[in-house]
C-alpha distance (Angstrom), angle and dihedral (degrees) to the residues before:
residue distance angle dihedral
X1 . . .
X2 3.77 . .
X3 3.84 91.5 .
X4 3.80 89.9 52.6
X5 3.80 91.7 50.9
X6 3.81 91.0 48.9
X7 3.81 91.5 48.3
X8 3.80 91.5 50.4
X9 3.80 91.7 47.9
X10 3.81 91.6 49.2
X11 3.80 90.4 49.2
X12 3.79 91.3 51.0
X13 3.81 90.9 51.5
X14 3.81 91.3 50.3
X15 3.80 92.4 49.2
X16 3.79 92.2 47.9
X17 3.80 91.0 49.5
X18 3.81 92.3 48.7
X19 3.79 91.6 49.5
X20 3.79 91.8 48.6
X21 3.81 91.8 50.4
X22 3.81 95.0 46.4
X23 3.78 117.6 103.3
X24 3.77 113.5 -112.2
X25 3.80 112.8 -110.1
X26 3.79 111.8 -106.2
X27 3.78 118.7 -122.2
X28 3.80 118.3 -120.2
X29 3.80 90.8 -102.0
X30 3.82 91.0 50.8
X31 3.81 91.1 49.2
X32 3.80 90.8 50.1
X33 3.82 92.2 47.6
X34 3.80 89.1 53.1
X35 3.83 91.2 52.2
X36 3.81 91.6 47.4
X37 3.80 95.3 47.4
X38 3.82 108.7 125.8
X39 3.80 93.2 17.2
X40 3.78 131.6 106.8
X41 3.83 124.1 -146.6
X42 3.78 122.0 -119.1
X43 3.80 131.5 -162.4
X44 3.82 114.0 -57.6
X45 3.80 117.1 -106.2
X46 3.80 130.0 -156.7
X47 3.83 96.8 -137.4
X48 3.78 141.0 23.5
X49 3.79 128.2 -163.0
X50 3.77 119.7 -101.6
X51 3.81 89.8 -113.9
X52 3.82 89.1 58.3
X53 3.81 90.1 49.1
X54 3.80 96.6 48.8
X55 3.81 95.8 95.7
X56 3.78 112.3 52.0
X57 3.78 136.4 172.9
X58 3.77 124.6 -168.4
X59 3.78 116.5 -142.6
X60 3.80 105.5 -156.1
X61 3.79 113.5 -103.2
X62 3.83 91.1 -16.3
X63 3.80 122.4 65.7
X64 3.79 150.1 -31.0
X65 3.81 117.1 -116.2
X66 3.80 116.1 -154.2
X67 3.79 127.1 -162.8
X68 3.76 132.8 3.2
X69 3.75 137.2 -130.3
X70 3.79 123.7 46.6
X71 3.81 96.9 -7.3
X72 3.78 128.7 31.5
X73 3.80 127.7 178.5
X74 3.80 123.7 -137.9
X75 3.79 120.7 -156.7
X76 3.79 119.9 -170.2
X77 3.80 100.0 -164.2
X78 3.76 130.5 -161.8
X79 3.81 111.3 -95.4
X80 3.83 94.1 28.8
X81 3.81 88.5 169.2
X82 3.83 86.6 75.9
X83 3.82 91.9 61.2
X84 3.78 113.5 105.6
X85 3.80 122.0 162.5
X86 3.81 89.7 -141.6
X87 3.81 92.3 60.9
X88 3.79 127.3 88.6
X89 3.80 113.7 -119.5
X90 3.80 118.4 -142.1
X91 3.81 115.3 -166.8
X92 3.80 125.2 -170.3
X93 3.80 103.3 -143.6
X94 3.78 120.8 -164.5
X95 3.79 108.1 -165.0
X96 3.78 132.4 -18.3
X97 3.79 98.0 -45.4
X98 3.77 141.1 64.2
X99 3.79 106.8 -129.5
X100 3.74 145.8 -173.2
X101 3.80 109.8 -86.4
X102 3.83 93.0 32.1
X103 3.79 112.1 132.3
X104 3.80 123.7 -128.0
X105 3.80 116.2 -161.7
X106 3.78 118.3 -154.6
X107 3.80 122.9 -142.8
X108 3.77 131.1 -171.3
X109 3.79 110.6 -104.8
X110 3.82 95.0 -139.8
X111 3.79 101.6 48.8
X112 3.82 99.9 11.2
X113 3.81 90.4 -131.2
X114 3.81 118.1 152.8
X115 3.79 112.9 -100.0
X116 3.81 107.6 164.5
X117 3.78 149.7 -37.0
X118 3.77 141.6 -125.9
X119 3.79 130.0 -154.2
X120 3.78 114.1 -136.7
X121 3.79 118.8 -123.6
X122 3.81 129.0 -170.1
X123 3.79 118.3 -41.4
X124 3.79 116.5 -123.9
X125 3.82 113.6 -152.6
X126 3.79 116.6 -141.7
X127 3.80 117.8 -164.0
X128 3.76 127.7 -167.1
X129 3.77 113.7 -101.1
X130 3.79 115.6 -127.9
X131 3.78 109.0 -113.8
X132 3.78 119.7 -132.8
X133 3.80 114.6 -123.8
């Protein structure tokens, strides 16, 4: 009985230590701020080309970031609570651009069942700021 109590106590100490050493999970806004660090916003645009929308990152419950490199585009859609980086996004594109008012449906990655949607808003371009030497 005493060995069991000691084992349980040791396990509790290990779990507490692991939790204390774990990094706190960043909020969606904090994740986005980290991505945008060193970038300056430009004027919002209604559409972006499909080549600019090829690379996309979902920031949970916050935004969708399109593109990479010198310029990225941030879209803060309606219904951001439906954004989950573990979901698959299905976008119905009409033409050669991704535009404001397009609808993105979200599907569960495991069973591919529909679980929400977001309506795209304007895209804000963020460009890298030249650093002074």
